[in-house]
N, C-alpha and C positions, 0 to 999 in steps of 0.2 A: 480423457486426458486434460480437457479444459478444466474440469472440476478439480483434478489433481493439482494442476498448476495454480488455480485460484487458492486452494488450501495452503500451498507452500508460500505463496506471496502474502496471504493473510497472516500466517504464522510469523513471517518475517516482519511485517508491519507492526504486529502486536509486540513482538520482541523488541523492535527498535523503540516503540513508544515506552515500553517498560524501562529500557536502558536509559532513555532520555529523562524519564521521571526519577529514576534512581540516581543518575548522575547529578541532576539539578538539586536533588535533596541532600546529597552528600558532598557536593563540590566545595562548599564553604568550609566544612569540617576538614576535608582533606587538605585544602589550601592553608588553613590555619596551622595544622600539624606540620605540614611541609615548611611553612614560614618559620615556625618556632625552631625546628631542627636546624635549618640553615643559619639562623641567627646565632645560635649557640656554637655552631661549627666555626663560623667566621670569627666570633669573639675569641675562641680558643686559638685561632691562628694569629690574631692580632696582639696577644699578650706579650709574646716574645719580642716583638719589634715596637712595643709601645713608646719607646723613647725617641724613635726616629719618625717624624711626621711624613717625610718623603717616602720612606719604606711603607708606611701605612697606606698612603695614597696609591703607591704602585701595586701593593698586594691586593687592595680592594678593587683596583681597575682590572687586574688579571682575573680575579674571581668572577667579576661581572662579564668579562669577555668570554671566559669558559662557559659560563651559564648561557649567555646569549647564543654562542655557537651551538651549544647542545640543543636548546629549544628551537633554534632556527631549523635544525635538521628534523625536528619533530613537528614542525609547522604549528608551533604553539606561540600565540601572539599576545598573551596577557602581559601587562606592565608590571615591572618589579622595580622598586626604588630602594637603594641601599645608602644609608647615611652613617657616618662614623664621626664621633666627637672625642676629642681629648680634653678632659675636664669640661669646660663650657665652650670650647672652640670647635666649630664644624670643620673637619679636615677633608671629608669626602662626601660628595652627593652625586649619585649616578644619574639622577633625573632632575637637573637644576631647573628645568622648565615647569615642573610641577610645584604647586604651592606647598609651603611647609606643612600646613594642615590640609590633608587630602579631603576633597569634597565628598559629601555623602551622596547616595544615589538620588537622582532626580534634580540635583542642583547643577548650576553651570560649571562646566569643567569635568563632570563625572562622565567618563567615556562609556557609552552604551548603558548608562544608568546602572552599572555594576558596582557592588559594594567592595570595600577594601578591608583587608585584615592586617593588623600591625602587631609586631612583637619587638620588644626592647629588652636587650641584655646589657648589664653594666658590671664592670670589674672595678670594685672600690679601691683596690690596691694601685692599679695603674691609671685609673681615671678614664679608661676607655669605655665608651658607650656605643653599642651597635644597635641601630634601628633598621628593621627590614619591613617594608610595606609591600603587600602583594595584592594585585587586583584579582577579585574572584570572577572568573570568566565562566559562566554557566551557559553561554550561548554558542560556544565554539562548535558544538555538535550539530547546530543548525546551519553551519556554513557548508560550502561544497566539500571541503576536505572531511568534515565530520560525517556528513551524510554518505559520502563514498566509502568511508571507513566502516560504517555500520551496515551498508548494503552490499559491500563487495563480496562477502561470503555467500549471500543469497544469489547474487547475480551470476557468480561463477559456478555455484553448485546447482542452479536450476536446470541447465541443459544436461548436466551429468545425472540428475535425478529423473528428468522426463524421458530421456532416451532409453534407459533400461525399462522404465514403466511402459513406454510405448511398445517396446519389443515383447515384454511379458504379456501385455494385454493382447497384442496381435497374435502371438503364438497360442495364448490361452483360448481365444475365440475362434481359432481355425477349425476345430472339430464342430463347433456350433454352426459355423458357416457351411461346413460340408453337409451337415444334416439338412439345413435350410435349402441348399442347392438340390439335394436329392429329392426333397418334397416338391420343390418348384418344377422339376423335370417330369413329375408324374402326371398322368392324365386324370381327369375327374372320376374315371371309373376304377382306377387302381387304388384299392384300399388295403393292399397287403401290408403286413407288419414291417416296420423298419428293423434292420439288423441291430442286435444288441451292441451298445457302445462299450468300448474297453475303458472308458473314462468313468470313474466312480461318480463324479459330479453330474455327468450327463445321463446316467442310467435312469434316474427318476423321470427326467423329461422324455426320454425315448419310451419308457414304459407307459407314461400317461398318454402320449400320442398314439401308441399302439392300442391301448384300451379304447381311446376315442374312435379310432378307425374300426375296431371290432364292433363297437356299438352302432356306428354309422352303417357298417355292412349289414348287421342284423336288421336295422331299421329299413334299409333299402330292400333287403330280401323279403321282409314282412310286407312292405308296401307292394312289391311286385307280386307276391303270392295273393295278397288281398285283391288287387286289380284283376289278376287272372281268374280267381274264383268268382268275383263279382260279375265279370263279363260272361263267364260260363253259366252262372245261375240266371242271369237276366236274358239269356238267349231264348229260354223256353217261353216265358210270358210275352216277350216281344214277338216271337214267331207266331204265337196264338193271336196276338193283336193284328199282325200283318195278314194272316190267313182270313180272319173274320172281316177285316176291312176290305179285302179283295172280294169276298162273297157279297158284301153290301154293295159294292160298285159294279158287280157283274150284272149284265142284262140278259143272260141266257138261262134264267131260272125257270124251272117247270112250275114251281109254286113260290112265287116271289114273297108272298106274305109270310108263309111258314119259314122260309129260309132267312128272311130278314130278321124275324124274331129270334131265331136260333143264333144267327150271326151277331146280332146286337147283344144277346146274353153272353156269348163267348167273348165279345169285345170288352164288355164290362168286367167280366171275370179276369181277363188278361190284364186290363189296366189296373184292377184292384190288386192283383198279385204282384205286378211290377211296382206299383206304388208301395205296397207293404215291404217288398224286397229292398227298395231304395231307403225307406225309413229304417229298416233293420240294419242296413249297411252303415248308415250315418250314425245310428245309435251305437253300433259296435266300435266305430272309429272314435267316437267321443268317450266311450267307456274306457278305452285303453290309452287315452291321452295321458300325458304326464301330469302329475298334480301341480297345482298352482303354487308358486313360492310364497304366496301370502297365507297367513293363518286363516283356516276355515272356521267360522263361528260354530258354536255348539247348537245342536238342534235336538228337540225332544222327539225321540224316535217313535213313541207311541202315537202322538198326534200326526206325525208324517205318514206312518203306515195307515192310520185310519183314513186320512185323506185319499191315499192311493186306492184303498179298498172301495171307497165311495165312488171313485171314478170308474172302477170296474164293475160296479153293481148292475148297470143296465145290461151288460153282456151276460152276467150270471142270471138275471131274471128271465132273459129270453129262453134259457134252458131249465129254468126252475131250480137252479142251484142256490143253496143257502151258504152264506159265508159267516163264520163266527170268528170274532177277534177277542183275544184275552191278553191282558197285561197286568202285571202286579204293581209296579211302582214306576214313576217317571224315569225315563232312561235318556240322559243327556250324552250326546256323542257328536264329535265334529263330523259333519256330513257334507259331501259334495252333492248338492241337491239334484242336479241333472242326471248324474250317473246312478245315484241312489234311486231316483224315480224310474230309470230304465231297468234297474235290477228288480224292483217290486212289480212293475208292469209286466215284464216278461214272465216272471215266476207265477204271478196270479193268472195271467192269460193262459199259460200252459196248464195250470191246474184246472181252470174252467173248461178248456178245450178237451182235455183227456178224461175229465170226470163224467160219469153217466148222468143222464137227465134226472132231475130231482135229487141230486147227490148233495154231499156236504163237504165243505172246505173249512178247515180250522187253521187259524193263524194265531200263534202264541209268541209273545215277547216277554222274556223273563230276564231277571238280573242274576248274574253269576259273580263269583269272587274275582274272576279275571276280566269281566266285562259284561256283555249282553249276548243273548242268543235269540234269534228269530227263526221260528219253524213254521213251515207251510205244509199241511198234510191234505192230500186229496184222496179220492176213492177210485182213481183210474187204474190202468193195468200195471203200473209200476215199470221199472226198468231192470232187466236182468243184470246180475252182478258183473259179468264180464264187460258189459257195455256202459257201466256207470261212469267211467272215465272217458270213454270214447265219445259220448254225447256232448262233451264240452268242446269238441273240435268244430271248427267252422263248417257249415253246410252239411254236417253229418246228420242223417236221419235214420232211425231204426227201421230195418227192412220190414216190409209188410204194413207200414203205417198208413192208415186210411185218412187221417186228418191232414189237411193241407198245412204247409208251413215252409219256412225258408231254411231251417236248420241252423239258425243264428241265435235263437232265444237264450239257450243255456250258455253259449259262448259269450254273449253280451252280459249275462248275469255273473259269470265267473270274473270277467274283467272289471265289471262295476264293483263287485265285492272287494276285489283286490285294491281298487283305487280308494275305497273307503276303509281300508285296513281290516277287511273281513275275510273269512275263509268259508267257502261253500262246500257242502258235503251232501251226497245223495244216499238214502237208504230206503229199502222197501218196508212197508208197514207189516209187522209180523202178525197182527191181530186179524187183518182182513186185507183186501186188495187196496192198493194205493201206494203213493210215493211220498216220502218225507224229505223235504228240502230243509237243511239246517245251515244257517249262516251265523258264525261266531264273530263278534266284534270285540276287539281288545280295548278296554277303557284306558289303558296306559299309553296309547299311541295316538298321534295326530294324523289326520288325513293329509 
């Protein structure tokens, strides 16, 4: 409402400024035309009584009285002097106090430094000469009466404009205030959708709020599920740590030396398992984090994969496993380094873990028309087709599995691939035993 009022007042001020400029520019021309017309009219009235000087004075006096009465009602104060001659004799002068030659602007006697316009009409037959001089008053609009005349329409119309606007805005914002009140009354756990608005203008807002609440609800459910699964999976290694710590502190042992060694080994294994679980949980959370709004720089995938394979080489050497890496051309792709590292580390460690000793792991990075493809092939037991999607669930492990693990490796890999605009797929090797992990990266998208 304040802005609306300021706009109205600004328009009124600009309009008044324009009127003042236009009036000042055209006032002299209008005064000259008016003076010329009145002079001719007065001369026409004087011709019929030109022989009687007294009638000439009386008629001129009545004309001036009528003019003065009219302009007095209009609050118009500019000076007008009417002079009438019969031949060379001055018969009538309405302003005898003014000099015969009117002063120019800026000279003594020039009222308000305003200019005068003069017009003379003469009838050669009767010898009557009419001279009318009119003061050009272009400052009358700066007086109180002029300003009130220009601003009266705005002053009287402003309340009439603001009151309907206030009512319209108040009524128009009522549904929005109703939605705000409904949201304000909700508890922090109430994320149910708002009812659809019957107003077309508010429907996009209600829809956007409902979509946000849905995303928040899904995020909270995922967090709750994550915490529940994490607590469940950490119970086992923590229980083993507690039991072995109790055995170490017990003094009723038959063979303290043997039992201490077994308890120490169990304690180390429990701590290692809990540590691995915590690291995997953190890696899972980071891998599924939302992408950064900043542009991720391009990375040469071949060099990046080669560095991660070098980090996994000591683990492969312990089991005599050979890793081969092949790439055709440099592959530039925007990569989120942390999640991409988690993707490669989990896939390579799984390949090493499930491959037989002295086995072979091949890693290929090739260029396709649509982007790049990374494949990791091992010589392990593979994964049955019905379970190839199941293994991407958190904490899921194939029944009968002898290798220790947390069940988070492939879940981390899937989320990390998605964060880097990649798609992961599992297939069994048809030539021999083994699993083929394929990740396709689209070169036309940014991470």
